[in-house]
C-alpha positions as CSV (number, residue, x, y, z in Angstrom):
1,X,-33.2,17.1,-125.4
2,X,-36.7,16.6,-125.9
3,X,-38.5,18.6,-128.2
4,X,-42.2,18.9,-127.1
5,X,-44.0,21.2,-128.9
6,X,-44.2,24.6,-131.1
7,X,-45.8,27.4,-129.7
8,X,-47.5,30.1,-131.1
9,X,-44.9,32.8,-132.8
10,X,-47.9,35.8,-132.2
11,X,-47.8,34.9,-128.2
12,X,-44.0,35.5,-128.3
13,X,-44.4,38.5,-130.3
14,X,-47.0,39.8,-127.9
15,X,-44.8,39.0,-124.9
16,X,-41.8,40.7,-126.3
17,X,-43.7,43.9,-127.2
18,X,-45.3,43.9,-123.6
19,X,-42.3,42.9,-121.5
20,X,-39.5,44.6,-123.3
21,X,-41.2,46.8,-125.5
22,X,-39.6,45.6,-128.7
23,X,-41.6,44.6,-131.8
24,X,-40.2,41.6,-133.8
25,X,-41.7,39.2,-136.2
26,X,-41.3,35.8,-134.9
27,X,-40.2,33.3,-137.7
28,X,-40.4,30.1,-135.8
29,X,-40.5,28.9,-132.0
30,X,-39.9,25.8,-130.4
31,X,-40.4,24.5,-126.8
32,X,-37.2,22.5,-125.5
33,X,-37.6,20.4,-122.2
34,X,-39.5,19.7,-119.4
35,X,-41.9,22.3,-117.6
36,X,-39.7,23.3,-114.8
37,X,-36.5,23.9,-117.0
38,X,-38.4,24.9,-120.5
39,X,-36.6,26.8,-122.9
40,X,-38.2,28.5,-126.1
41,X,-36.1,28.9,-129.0
42,X,-37.0,31.8,-131.2
43,X,-35.8,32.5,-134.8
44,X,-35.9,36.1,-135.8
45,X,-34.2,38.6,-138.2
46,X,-30.6,39.6,-136.9
47,X,-31.4,43.1,-136.5
48,X,-34.6,42.7,-134.4
49,X,-32.6,39.9,-132.2
50,X,-30.2,42.8,-131.5
51,X,-33.0,45.0,-130.4
52,X,-34.4,42.2,-128.0
53,X,-30.6,41.6,-126.7
54,X,-30.3,45.4,-125.8
55,X,-33.7,45.5,-123.9
56,X,-33.2,42.2,-122.1
57,X,-32.5,44.0,-119.0
58,X,-36.1,44.7,-118.5
59,X,-36.8,41.1,-117.5
60,X,-34.6,41.6,-114.4
61,X,-36.1,40.1,-111.4
62,X,-38.5,37.7,-113.6
63,X,-37.4,34.0,-114.0
64,X,-36.9,34.8,-117.8
65,X,-33.6,34.8,-119.6
66,X,-32.8,36.0,-123.2
67,X,-29.2,34.6,-124.3
68,X,-27.5,34.8,-127.6
69,X,-27.1,31.4,-129.4
70,X,-23.2,31.3,-129.9
71,X,-21.0,28.6,-131.1
72,X,-18.5,27.2,-128.8
73,X,-15.7,29.2,-130.2
74,X,-17.7,32.3,-130.1
75,X,-18.8,31.5,-126.2
76,X,-14.8,31.4,-125.3
77,X,-14.4,34.6,-127.0
78,X,-17.2,36.3,-125.2
79,X,-15.9,34.8,-122.0
80,X,-12.4,36.5,-122.4
81,X,-14.0,39.8,-123.4
82,X,-16.5,39.4,-119.7
83,X,-13.0,38.5,-118.0
84,X,-11.0,41.4,-119.6
85,X,-13.7,43.9,-118.7
86,X,-13.9,42.6,-115.2
87,X,-10.4,43.3,-114.8
88,X,-10.5,46.7,-116.3
89,X,-13.5,47.6,-113.8
90,X,-11.3,46.2,-111.0
91,X,-8.2,48.2,-111.9
92,X,-10.6,51.5,-112.0
93,X,-12.1,50.8,-108.7
94,X,-8.5,50.8,-107.1
95,X,-7.4,54.1,-108.7
């Protein structure tokens, strides 16, 4: 993993306000990876992060993705939740 540079927190704040209509105070930003697969890590307050995650669907159709930073155990739990939800949707469709 190559940490290339830090990016301007104000730039990220403005992007989030414009694109997903959420105002956040970015504490820190770090760019990781090469240009074609660049990732920007953003640290913010938990409550603000929840608002960003709730509104990330406004980025649909763009090549920009917002994900939670979960531990391996949390990722397994989320995968299980998604599988259960998928099964329940399939059951509802067959009724």
